[in-house]
C-alpha positions as CSV (number, residue, x, y, z in Angstrom):
1,X,24.9,57.2,-3.8
2,X,27.1,54.3,-4.5
3,X,26.0,50.8,-3.7
4,X,28.0,49.2,-1.0
5,X,29.0,45.6,-1.1
6,X,27.9,43.5,1.8
7,X,30.5,41.6,3.5
8,X,30.5,37.8,3.2
9,X,28.2,36.4,5.8
10,X,29.8,33.7,7.8
11,X,27.6,30.6,7.4
12,X,26.2,29.5,10.6
13,X,27.8,26.3,11.6
14,X,25.2,23.6,12.3
15,X,25.8,22.0,15.6
16,X,25.0,18.4,15.6
17,X,23.3,17.4,18.9
18,X,23.4,13.6,19.1
19,X,20.8,13.7,22.0
20,X,18.3,15.6,19.9
21,X,19.2,13.7,16.7
22,X,18.3,10.3,18.0
23,X,15.6,11.3,20.5
24,X,12.9,10.0,18.2
25,X,14.3,6.5,18.3
26,X,14.6,6.3,22.1
27,X,11.7,8.3,23.3
28,X,9.0,5.8,22.6
29,X,6.3,4.5,24.9
30,X,7.1,1.2,26.6
31,X,4.4,-1.4,26.3
32,X,4.0,-3.7,29.3
33,X,2.2,-7.0,29.4
34,X,-1.0,-7.1,31.4
35,X,-0.2,-8.7,34.7
36,X,-3.6,-8.3,36.3
37,X,-4.5,-11.9,35.2
38,X,-2.9,-14.8,37.0
39,X,-1.1,-17.0,34.4
40,X,0.8,-20.1,35.2
41,X,2.5,-21.7,32.3
42,X,5.1,-24.4,32.2
43,X,8.7,-23.3,31.7
44,X,9.6,-26.2,29.4
45,X,6.6,-27.4,27.5
46,X,6.7,-31.0,26.4
47,X,9.6,-32.0,28.7
48,X,9.1,-34.3,31.6
49,X,10.3,-33.0,35.0
50,X,13.5,-34.5,36.3
51,X,11.8,-36.2,39.3
52,X,9.4,-38.0,37.0
53,X,12.2,-39.1,34.7
54,X,14.1,-40.4,37.7
55,X,11.1,-42.4,38.9
56,X,10.8,-44.0,35.4
57,X,14.5,-45.0,35.4
58,X,14.3,-46.4,38.9
59,X,11.2,-48.4,38.0
60,X,13.0,-49.9,34.9
61,X,16.1,-50.7,37.0
62,X,14.0,-52.4,39.8
63,X,12.1,-54.5,37.2
64,X,15.5,-55.6,35.7
65,X,16.9,-56.5,39.1
66,X,13.7,-58.5,39.9
67,X,14.1,-60.4,36.7
68,X,17.8,-61.2,37.4
69,X,16.9,-62.2,41.0
70,X,14.1,-64.6,39.8
71,X,16.4,-66.0,37.2
72,X,19.2,-66.7,39.7
73,X,16.9,-67.9,42.5
74,X,17.7,-71.6,42.3
75,X,21.4,-71.1,41.8
76,X,24.0,-70.5,44.5
77,X,26.1,-67.4,44.3
78,X,29.8,-68.2,43.7
79,X,32.2,-66.0,45.5
């Protein structure tokens, strides 16, 4: 019997599935911080709160005004 030639086999086209291709990058376990402990930390470490800064400025201004008042105590105000 004569050997028969096999027809050319059409190469199977590889289908690229982007969901399956990148699934290893995205399907990872999420790690959450332990929130069972109460933790209160300052938002801005090393910075003074605005109210404290305002009090410090007002104190300096009031001291300056007192010095000006004492210096001008004996003088009459000219209008």
